[in-house]
C-alpha positions in Angstrom: 150.7 133.2 -70.6 149.5 136.7 -71.6 146.2 136.4 -69.8 148.0 135.4 -66.6 149.3 138.9 -66.2 147.3 140.9 -63.7 145.2 143.8 -65.0 146.6 147.3 -64.7 144.7 150.0 -62.9 145.0 153.7 -64.1 146.2 155.8 -61.2 147.3 159.4 -60.5 150.1 160.3 -58.0 150.2 163.7 -56.5 153.2 165.7 -57.8 154.5 169.2 -56.9 152.9 171.7 -59.2 153.5 175.4 -59.2 153.8 176.7 -62.8 154.9 180.2 -63.8 151.8 182.1 -64.9 153.4 184.4 -67.4 156.7 183.1 -68.9 157.7 186.2 -71.0 157.2 188.4 -67.8 159.3 185.9 -65.8 162.1 186.0 -68.4 162.1 189.8 -68.3 162.2 189.8 -64.5 165.0 187.2 -64.5 167.1 189.3 -67.0 166.6 192.3 -64.8 167.6 190.3 -61.8 170.9 189.3 -63.4 171.5 193.0 -64.3 171.4 192.3 -68.1 170.4 195.9 -68.9 173.5 197.3 -67.2 175.8 194.7 -68.9 174.5 195.2 -72.4 174.9 198.2 -74.6 172.9 199.2 -77.7 174.1 197.6 -80.9 175.9 194.7 -79.2 175.6 191.2 -80.6 174.5 188.8 -77.9 174.6 185.0 -78.3 171.9 183.0 -76.6 172.3 179.3 -76.1 169.7 176.8 -77.4 170.1 173.3 -76.1 168.7 169.9 -77.1 167.0 168.8 -73.9 163.2 168.7 -73.7 162.8 171.8 -71.5 159.2 172.8 -71.0 158.3 176.0 -73.0 161.9 176.4 -74.2 160.8 178.1 -77.4 158.7 180.6 -75.5 161.6 181.3 -73.0 164.1 181.8 -75.8 161.8 184.1 -77.8 161.1 186.1 -74.7 164.8 186.5 -74.1 165.3 187.7 -77.7 162.5 190.2 -77.3 163.9 191.6 -74.1 167.4 191.9 -75.5 166.0 193.7 -78.5 164.3 196.2 -76.1 167.7 196.8 -74.6 168.9 197.7 -78.1 171.0 194.6 -78.5 171.2 192.4 -81.6 170.6 188.8 -80.3 171.2 185.6 -82.1 171.0 181.9 -81.1 173.6 179.2 -81.2 173.0 175.5 -80.8 174.7 174.5 -77.5 174.4 170.7 -77.3 177.9 169.1 -77.5 177.7 166.1 -79.9 173.9 165.9 -80.3 172.3 166.1 -83.7 174.9 163.8 -85.2 177.6 166.2 -84.2 177.0 168.3 -87.3 176.0 171.9 -87.7 173.0 171.0 -90.0 172.0 168.2 -87.7 171.9 170.5 -84.7 170.0 173.1 -86.6 167.4 170.6 -87.7 167.1 169.1 -84.2 166.1 172.6 -82.8 163.7 173.2 -85.7 162.0 169.8 -85.8 161.9 169.1 -82.1 161.3 172.4 -80.5 160.2 174.7 -83.3 163.3 176.9 -82.7 164.0 178.6 -86.1 165.1 182.1 -87.1 161.5 182.9 -88.0 159.9 181.7 -84.7 162.7 183.3 -82.6 162.8 186.6 -84.5 166.6 186.3 -84.5 169.3 184.5 -86.5 170.3 181.0 -85.6 174.0 180.5 -86.3 174.9 176.8 -86.2 178.5 175.7 -86.5 180.7 173.0 -84.9 183.7 175.3 -85.1 185.3 176.2 -81.8 188.2 178.4 -80.6 190.4 177.6 -77.7 190.3 180.4 -75.2 192.7 178.9 -72.7 193.2 176.0 -70.4 192.2 175.2 -66.9 194.9 175.8 -64.2 194.0 172.7 -62.2 194.3 169.9 -64.8 195.3 171.8 -68.0 192.1 170.9 -69.8 191.6 173.1 -73.0 188.6 175.4 -72.8 186.8 175.5 -76.2 184.0 177.9 -77.1 181.6 178.0 -80.0 183.3 180.3 -82.6 180.1 182.4 -83.2 179.6 182.9 -79.5 183.2 183.7 -78.9 182.9 186.5 -81.5 179.8 188.0 -79.9 179.9 191.0 -77.5 178.2 188.9 -74.9 176.7 185.4 -74.2 173.5 184.6 -72.4 173.4 181.0 -71.1 169.9 179.4 -70.9 169.4 175.9 -69.4 167.3 173.9 -67.0 168.7 173.0 -63.6 168.2 169.3 -63.1 169.8 166.2 -61.6 172.2 164.7 -64.1 171.7 161.2 -65.6 175.3 160.1 -65.2 176.8 161.4 -61.9 176.1 163.3 -58.7 177.8 166.5 -57.6 177.2 170.2 -56.8 177.0 170.9 -60.5 175.0 168.5 -62.7 172.7 169.5 -65.5 172.5 173.3 -65.5 174.3 176.5 -66.4 177.8 175.2 -65.8 177.2 172.1 -68.0 175.8 174.3 -70.7 178.9 176.6 -70.5 181.3 173.6 -70.6 179.7 171.0 -72.8 177.0 172.9 -74.7 179.1 175.9 -75.8 182.2 173.7 -76.2 180.5 171.6 -79.0 181.9 168.1 -79.8 185.5 169.2 -79.1 184.8 170.0 -75.4 182.4 167.1 -75.0 185.1 164.7 -76.1 187.8 166.2 -73.9 185.6 166.1 -70.8 183.9 162.8 -71.4 187.3 161.1 -72.0 187.6 161.1 -68.2 184.2 159.3 -67.6 181.9 160.2 -64.8 184.8 161.7 -62.8 185.4 164.1 -65.7 181.8 165.3 -65.6 181.8 165.7 -61.9 185.1 167.5 -61.6 185.8 169.1 -64.9 182.4 170.7 -65.7 182.9 173.3 -62.9 186.6 173.5 -63.6 186.2 174.2 -67.4 183.1 176.3 -66.8 185.0 178.5 -64.3 187.8 179.0 -66.9 185.3 180.0 -69.6 183.5 182.5 -67.4 186.9 184.1 -66.6 188.1 184.2 -70.2 184.9 184.9 -72.3 182.1 187.4 -72.4 179.5 185.3 -70.6 177.1 187.8 -69.1 175.1 185.4 -67.0 172.4 182.8 -67.2 168.7 182.0 -67.1 168.3 179.0 -64.7 165.1 177.2 -65.3 163.4 175.0 -62.6 160.6 172.6 -63.5 157.9 171.2 -61.3 156.7 167.6 -61.1 154.3 168.1 -64.0 157.0 169.1 -66.4 156.0 172.8 -66.2 158.2 175.8 -65.8 158.3 176.5 -62.1 160.9 179.3 -61.8 163.2 181.3 -64.1 166.2 182.7 -62.1 168.6 185.3 -63.5 172.1 184.7 -62.4 175.0 187.0 -63.2 178.2 185.2 -64.4 180.1 185.9 -61.3 177.4 184.3 -59.2 176.8 181.1 -61.2 179.3 178.9 -59.3 177.8 180.0 -56.0 174.1 179.9 -56.9 173.8 176.8 -59.0 174.2 174.2 -56.2 171.4 175.8 -54.3 169.1 175.7 -57.3 170.1 172.0 -57.9 169.1 171.2 -54.4 165.7 172.7 -55.0 165.3 170.9 -58.3 166.0 167.5 -56.6 163.3 168.2 -54.0 160.6 168.7 -56.6 161.5 166.2 -59.3 159.0 163.4 -60.0 159.7 159.8 -59.1 158.0 156.4 -59.1 155.9 156.0 -55.9 157.5 152.5 -55.2 160.9 151.5 -53.9 160.9 148.2 -55.9 159.1 146.6 -58.9 159.2 143.2 -60.7 158.5 144.8 -64.1 158.3 148.3 -65.5 156.8 148.9 -68.9 158.0 152.1 -70.5 156.0 153.2 -73.6 158.7 155.4 -75.1 162.2 156.8 -74.7 163.9 159.8 -76.3 166.7 162.3 -76.0 164.1 165.1 -75.4 162.8 163.1 -72.5 166.2 162.5 -70.9 169.8 162.7 -72.0 170.0 159.0 -71.3 166.8 158.3 -73.2 165.0 157.5 -69.9 165.9 159.1 -66.6 168.2 156.8 -64.5 166.9 158.5 -61.3 163.4 157.2 -62.2 164.4 153.6 -63.1 167.3 153.2 -60.6 169.9 152.2 -63.2 173.0 154.1 -64.3 175.1 151.3 -65.9 178.3 153.3 -65.9 181.4 151.3 -64.9 182.8 152.7 -61.6 179.7 154.6 -60.7 177.5 153.2 -57.9 173.9 152.3 -58.8 171.0 154.0 -57.0 169.7 152.3 -53.9 166.1 152.8 -55.1 164.1 152.0 -57.0 165.1 148.4 -57.6 163.4 147.2 -60.8 164.1 143.7 -61.8 163.1 143.9 -65.5 162.4 146.8 -67.8 160.6 146.7 -71.2 161.0 149.6 -73.7 158.2 149.8 -76.3 159.0 152.7 -78.6 161.2 155.6 -79.6 159.9 159.2 -79.9 160.0 160.9 -83.3 161.6 163.9 -81.6 164.6 161.8 -80.8 165.4 161.7 -84.5 166.7 158.1 -84.3 168.9 158.6 -81.3 168.3 155.4 -79.4 170.6 156.0 -76.4 168.9 154.3 -73.5 168.3 150.8 -75.0 171.1 149.5 -72.8 169.3 150.5 -69.7 166.5 148.0 -70.4 166.2 144.2 -70.5 163.9 144.0 -73.4 163.0 146.3 -76.3 160.6 145.8 -79.2 161.6 145.3 -82.8 159.5 148.5 -83.5 161.9 150.5 -81.3 165.0 148.9 -82.7 164.0 149.6 -86.3 163.6 153.3 -85.5 167.1 153.7 -84.2 169.7 155.5 -86.3 172.7 153.6 -85.1 175.2 156.1 -86.6 173.7 159.0 -84.7 173.3 156.8 -81.6 176.8 155.5 -81.7 178.3 159.0 -82.2 176.5 160.2 -79.1 177.4 157.1 -77.2 181.1 157.2 -78.1 181.5 160.8 -77.3 179.9 160.3 -73.9 182.0 157.2 -73.2 179.0 155.5 -71.6 178.6 152.8 -74.3 176.7 150.4 -72.1 173.7 152.7 -72.4 173.3 152.1 -76.1 173.9 148.3 -76.1 171.1 146.1 -77.5 169.2 144.0 -75.1 166.8 141.2 -76.0 164.8 142.4 -79.0 161.2 141.1 -78.9 159.2 140.9 -82.2 156.3 142.9 -80.6 154.8 144.0 -77.3 153.1 140.6 -76.7 156.4 138.7 -77.0 158.1 141.3 -74.8 155.6 140.5 -72.0 156.0 136.8 -72.5 159.8 137.2 -72.3 159.5 139.2 -69.1 157.2 136.6 -67.6 159.7 133.9 -68.4 162.6 135.9 -66.8 160.4 136.4 -63.7 159.1 132.8 -63.7 160.1 132.0 -60.1 156.6 133.5 -59.3 153.3 133.3 -61.1 152.7 136.1 -63.6 149.4 136.9 -61.8 151.4 137.9 -58.7 153.9 140.1 -60.4 154.2 143.7 -59.3 154.0 145.6 -62.6 153.8 149.3 -63.5 153.5 151.0 -66.8 154.5 154.6 -67.6 154.3 156.8 -70.7 157.9 157.9 -70.2 160.2 158.9 -67.3 159.3 162.6 -67.7 155.5 162.2 -67.2 154.8 160.4 -64.0 151.6 161.8 -62.8 149.3 159.3 -64.5 150.4 155.7 -64.7 149.2 152.1 -64.5 149.9 149.7 -61.7 148.8 146.3 -60.5 146.5 146.0 -57.5 149.2 144.7 -55.2 151.2 147.9 -55.8 148.4 150.2 -54.7 148.5 149.2 -51.1 152.2 150.3 -51.0 151.3 153.8 -52.1 148.2 155.0 -50.4 148.4 158.5 -51.8 147.6 157.2 -55.3 144.2 158.0 -56.7 142.3 155.4 -58.8 141.2 156.8 -62.1 139.3 153.9 -63.5 138.6 150.1 -63.5 141.4 147.5 -63.9 142.4 147.2 -67.6 143.5 143.7 -68.8 146.5 143.5 -71.1 145.2 143.0 -74.7 147.0 142.8 -78.0 146.0 143.5 -81.6 146.7 141.1 -84.5 150.3 142.4 -84.7 151.0 141.7 -81.1 150.9 145.4 -80.1 149.3 146.5 -76.8 145.8 147.8 -77.3 145.7 151.3 -75.8 
């Protein structure tokens, strides 16, 4: 059955690309744009948020922010701002930043104060939701919020993954993540701006650095937004982020092979916007793409065992399954409330069996006629593999080489 699969052709799809030439200069300009110098006085302690998403050049961006604030005479420090990630422990979050992004006190030139302690600074007037703030950040003279603006993996709205979410979930630690996620996708859509608004009004948030990335996972723009303008500016930035985000070039597939998933790739392990699956009760699924079967082959080391995303697939390999730390995964899954995303699908002994299983599930048509694509992950979509019958549907694709038959080694793993 393995040899019946059609060969895959390496192709490149054109993606929007316009990277920032000088990131430290862009950070300095963005801080000036938000009026940071006028808002910060010499000697003040300023907390800078450091999140757990795989933001391009995040260490460079954070270090540049530290350096500029020092030039202003401030005493900056970093706080992990990632809700329940890193096993929802202070040490786990500190290690996640260090191991995944190289964010340490030494590389940043500033202290990194990791704690899961929060203080309640009030409640929202609309629904009475308590507003929690990282204790270290709450004690600072000011807070600089840094995050990427991006379409969220769980819901749609004017505020998705961005500054408001970092203020609400990131700076609120596990306590705030639990309180907001308790209301499901509705809570994320409605309560992120509600709680964020309350925190801006009741804390010393100075403003934010909003990061936009192009289709090649490169820093496209860094925008400085003063705190009083975040609510007005973020929806506009999100609209732009949606315009330039990478997607698959086909509206439908029989089979998608994904080489790896990970939390640094997407909060859901793999981006639901790319695969067309949310799997959140009560939330409508995407109209496109429609992918009948999905295979996940591996988990990134940078995910540190967090296997959220397995439930978005139909088949995973034993290799991936064995790398999952289920305690870490279940903690993240339970806090989010979206438990379907960490469920376990069919576990294939190896890649070869995974392909055999997919062919069986799609057996109403010959394997040689299947419309198959293979990607490295959902963050890197410029170069991918596709069967010949898919190329006619996407004439903008550039062939990079000859068709490559699917071959396996003695352990049943795909030969790269």
